C-alpha positions as CSV (number, residue, x, y, z in Angstrom):
1,X,0.3,0.2,0.3
2,X,1.2,3.1,-0.6
3,X,2.6,5.6,2.2
4,X,-0.2,8.0,1.3
5,X,-3.3,5.5,1.6
6,X,-1.8,4.3,5.1
7,X,-1.4,7.7,6.1
8,X,-4.8,8.2,5.0
9,X,-6.6,5.7,7.1
10,X,-4.5,6.7,10.0
11,X,-5.1,10.2,10.3
12,X,-8.9,9.7,9.5
13,X,-9.2,6.3,12.3
14,X,-7.2,8.8,14.4
15,X,-9.8,12.4,14.3
16,X,-12.9,9.8,13.7
17,X,-11.9,7.8,17.4
18,X,-11.2,11.0,19.3
19,X,-14.7,12.7,18.0
20,X,-16.2,8.9,19.1
21,X,-14.8,9.2,22.1
22,X,-16.4,12.9,22.5
23,X,-19.4,11.7,21.5
24,X,-19.8,9.0,23.8
25,X,-20.1,11.8,26.7
26,X,-22.9,13.5,25.3
27,X,-25.0,10.8,27.0
28,X,-24.1,12.4,30.6
29,X,-25.2,16.0,28.7
30,X,-28.4,14.1,27.8
31,X,-28.9,12.9,31.0
32,X,-28.3,16.0,32.7
33,X,-31.0,17.6,30.4
34,X,-33.8,15.6,30.9
35,X,-33.0,15.4,34.8
36,X,-33.3,19.2,34.9
37,X,-36.4,18.8,33.0
38,X,-38.2,16.5,35.2
39,X,-37.0,18.8,38.1
40,X,-38.6,22.1,36.7
41,X,-42.0,19.8,35.8
42,X,-41.9,19.0,39.7
43,X,-41.9,22.2,41.1
44,X,-44.6,23.6,37.8
45,X,-42.1,25.4,36.1
46,X,-41.1,23.4,32.7
47,X,-38.4,24.6,30.8
48,X,-39.4,25.2,27.1
49,X,-35.9,24.1,26.0
50,X,-35.3,21.0,27.8
51,X,-36.9,18.6,25.1
52,X,-35.5,20.0,21.6
53,X,-32.1,20.3,23.4
54,X,-32.1,16.7,24.4
55,X,-33.1,15.6,20.9
56,X,-30.5,17.9,19.7
57,X,-27.5,16.4,21.5
58,X,-29.1,12.4,21.0
59,X,-29.3,13.5,17.3
60,X,-24.8,14.7,17.8
61,X,-24.6,12.2,19.7
62,X,-25.3,9.3,17.1
63,X,-24.5,10.9,14.4
64,X,-21.2,11.9,15.3
65,X,-20.1,8.2,17.0
66,X,-20.9,6.6,13.8
67,X,-18.0,6.8,12.3
68,X,-16.2,5.6,15.6
69,X,-19.0,2.6,15.5
70,X,-18.3,1.6,11.8
71,X,-14.2,2.1,12.6
72,X,-14.6,-0.6,16.0
73,X,-16.1,-2.9,14.1
74,X,-19.8,-2.3,16.4
75,X,-22.2,-1.5,13.4
76,X,-24.7,-3.8,12.9
77,X,-24.5,-6.3,9.6
78,X,-26.0,-9.8,9.3
79,X,-23.4,-11.9,10.5
80,X,-25.0,-15.4,10.3
81,X,-23.0,-16.2,7.3
82,X,-20.3,-13.1,7.0
83,X,-18.7,-14.2,10.4
84,X,-18.4,-17.6,9.0
85,X,-16.0,-16.4,5.9
86,X,-12.1,-16.1,6.1
87,X,-11.0,-12.4,6.2
88,X,-9.9,-11.8,2.9
89,X,-13.7,-12.9,1.5
90,X,-15.2,-10.8,4.0
91,X,-13.0,-8.1,2.8
92,X,-13.9,-8.8,-0.7
93,X,-17.6,-8.5,0.6
94,X,-16.9,-5.2,2.5
95,X,-15.3,-3.9,-1.3
96,X,-18.4,-4.8,-2.6
97,X,-20.9,-3.3,0.1
98,X,-19.3,-0.4,0.6
99,X,-20.1,1.2,-3.0
100,X,-23.7,0.7,-1.5
101,X,-22.8,2.6,1.3
102,X,-21.0,5.4,-0.2
103,X,-23.8,6.4,-2.8
104,X,-26.2,6.1,0.2
105,X,-23.7,8.7,2.6
106,X,-22.9,10.4,-1.0
107,X,-26.4,11.6,-1.2
108,X,-27.2,11.8,2.1
109,X,-24.1,13.9,3.1
110,X,-25.2,16.3,-0.4
111,X,-29.2,16.5,1.1
112,X,-27.0,17.9,4.4
113,X,-24.8,20.7,2.8
114,X,-28.2,21.7,0.9
115,X,-29.9,21.8,4.0
116,X,-27.4,23.6,6.1
117,X,-26.9,26.3,3.7
118,X,-30.5,26.9,3.3
119,X,-30.7,27.0,7.2
120,X,-27.9,29.8,7.1
121,X,-29.5,31.6,4.6
122,X,-32.6,32.7,5.8
123,X,-31.1,31.9,9.3
124,X,-33.9,28.6,10.1
125,X,-35.7,28.0,13.6
126,X,-37.5,25.4,15.1
127,X,-41.3,26.1,15.0
128,X,-41.4,26.0,18.8
129,X,-41.7,28.1,21.7
130,X,-38.3,28.3,22.7
131,X,-37.6,28.7,18.7
132,X,-33.4,28.2,18.3
133,X,-31.5,28.3,15.7
134,X,-31.5,24.9,13.4
135,X,-27.7,25.6,11.5
136,X,-25.8,24.6,14.2
137,X,-27.3,20.7,14.4
138,X,-27.1,21.0,10.9
139,X,-23.4,21.5,11.1
140,X,-23.5,18.6,13.2
141,X,-25.1,16.4,10.6
142,X,-23.2,17.7,8.0
143,X,-19.8,17.1,9.6
144,X,-21.0,13.9,10.8
145,X,-21.8,12.8,7.3
146,X,-18.6,14.1,5.8
147,X,-16.7,12.4,8.9
148,X,-18.5,9.1,7.8
149,X,-17.7,9.3,4.2
150,X,-13.9,9.1,5.1
151,X,-14.3,6.5,7.5
152,X,-15.8,4.4,4.6
153,X,-13.1,5.5,2.3
154,X,-10.7,4.4,4.9
155,X,-12.3,0.8,5.1
156,X,-12.0,0.4,1.6
157,X,-8.9,1.0,1.7
158,X,-8.1,-1.3,5.1
159,X,-9.7,-3.7,3.2
160,X,-8.4,-3.6,0.0
161,X,-4.9,-3.9,1.8
162,X,-6.6,-7.1,3.8
163,X,-6.6,-8.7,0.2
164,X,-3.1,-7.6,-0.4
165,X,-2.2,-9.5,2.7
166,X,-0.8,-6.3,4.3
167,X,-1.4,-4.6,7.7
168,X,-2.3,-1.4,8.7
169,X,-1.8,-0.5,12.2
170,X,-4.6,0.9,13.5
171,X,-4.1,4.6,15.0
172,X,-5.5,4.0,18.2
173,X,-5.4,2.3,21.4
174,X,-8.6,0.2,21.2
175,X,-9.2,-3.3,20.2
176,X,-11.2,-3.8,17.2
177,X,-13.5,-6.7,16.6
178,X,-11.5,-7.8,12.9
């Protein structure tokens, strides 16, 4: 494998690892928001912002965690036959299916970029009593799809290396299911 390909894989995995580890802690932010919501409702002064903020944080949590999940092999796949295949056949199957994923992610990224640009252009706000601007969450969504495309390409390069019998060392200190 060329050095640029190995550097690309390691660089993308390093970035997605750090962002994914950060995203894990957003679960605690969601819990704090929902606890605050419960407390304010108990005192009959509910906050207007808690439900939407919890939803926005949840979106950030699972979308920023998606490339990290793919990197660790924690994504859902049909393992009935896949796990029984030799590693090179798994890599070949992944190479075939990654193009479908890249097409899907490309369409989603295109839509996310368009939606984010529209949100900036008209200063889009949620149609609720709190009326928060929507561009911050749309930027997170667009960034997440971009990171997922980069991770899918890194996965493709890693699978090509596996078929060629080359091991690309991991850029992080985590256990991976492959």
